[in-house]
C-alpha positions in Angstrom: 0.0 0.2 0.0 1.4 3.4 -1.1 2.0 5.7 1.9 0.0 9.0 2.0 3.2 11.1 1.9 4.3 9.1 -1.3 0.7 9.7 -2.7 1.1 13.4 -2.2 4.4 13.3 -3.9 2.9 11.5 -7.0 0.2 14.0 -7.3 2.8 16.7 -7.4 4.7 14.9 -10.3 1.2 14.6 -12.1 0.6 18.2 -11.4 3.7 19.0 -13.4 2.3 17.2 -16.4 -0.9 19.2 -16.4 0.6 22.5 -17.0 1.6 22.0 -20.8 -1.5 19.8 -21.2 -3.8 22.5 -20.2 -1.7 25.1 -22.2 -2.2 22.8 -25.4 -5.8 22.4 -24.6 -6.3 26.3 -24.1 -4.6 26.8 -27.5 -6.7 24.2 -29.3 -10.0 25.1 -27.7 -9.7 28.8 -27.8 -13.5 29.7 -27.7 -15.5 30.3 -24.4 -17.4 27.7 -22.5 -15.1 25.0 -23.4 -13.9 24.1 -19.8 -15.3 20.7 -19.6 -14.2 19.8 -23.1 -10.7 20.9 -22.3 -10.7 19.0 -18.9 -11.9 15.8 -20.3 -9.0 16.2 -23.1 -6.4 17.1 -20.4 -7.6 14.0 -18.3 -7.4 11.7 -21.2 -4.0 12.9 -22.2 -2.7 12.9 -18.6 -3.6 9.2 -18.3 -1.6 8.4 -21.4 1.3 10.3 -20.2 1.2 8.8 -16.6 1.1 5.4 -18.2 4.1 6.2 -20.5 5.9 7.5 -17.3 5.0 4.6 -15.4 3.2 6.7 -12.7 0.8 4.7 -10.8 -1.7 5.8 -8.1 -2.1 3.5 -5.2 -4.6 0.5 -5.8 -6.8 2.0 -2.8 -7.8 5.0 -4.8 -8.1 3.4 -8.4 -11.7 3.6 -8.7 -11.4 7.4 -7.8 -8.6 8.0 -10.3 -10.7 10.1 -12.7 -12.1 12.2 -9.6 -8.7 12.7 -8.2 -7.1 13.6 -11.3 -10.0 15.9 -12.0 -9.4 17.6 -8.8 -5.7 18.1 -9.4 -6.5 19.4 -12.9 -9.0 21.7 -11.6 -6.5 22.9 -8.9 -3.6 23.4 -11.4 -5.8 25.4 -13.8 -7.0 27.6 -11.0 -3.4 28.3 -10.1 -2.5 28.9 -13.8 -5.5 31.3 -14.0 -4.4 33.0 -10.7 -1.1 33.8 -12.1 -2.3 34.9 -15.5 -1.0 32.0 -17.4 -4.2 32.1 -19.9 -4.8 35.7 -20.1 -1.6 37.3 -20.8 -0.4 37.8 -17.1 -2.7 40.5 -15.9 -2.2 39.2 -12.3 1.6 38.7 -11.1 2.5 36.3 -8.4 3.4 39.3 -6.2 -0.1 40.4 -5.9 
């Protein structure tokens, strides 16, 4: 069984994959109200990249994989929005 600390570290590694995937989804679907479509695309590609990299979530959480990854995607995208990643950087990290 994967320990909780290792699980959190794994989520941080996964989060690193989300930034470029979310950026690509944003470029590909640059019209408004496409959030769910972008998220579904990022989730699908994230699972492919995790598989290629050999990143596994613990067995005890397998049935919640999409939910957990969806929450991580939402959080990373929230931070990207907060720091102006998608809008040309209106908000600086110092604010």
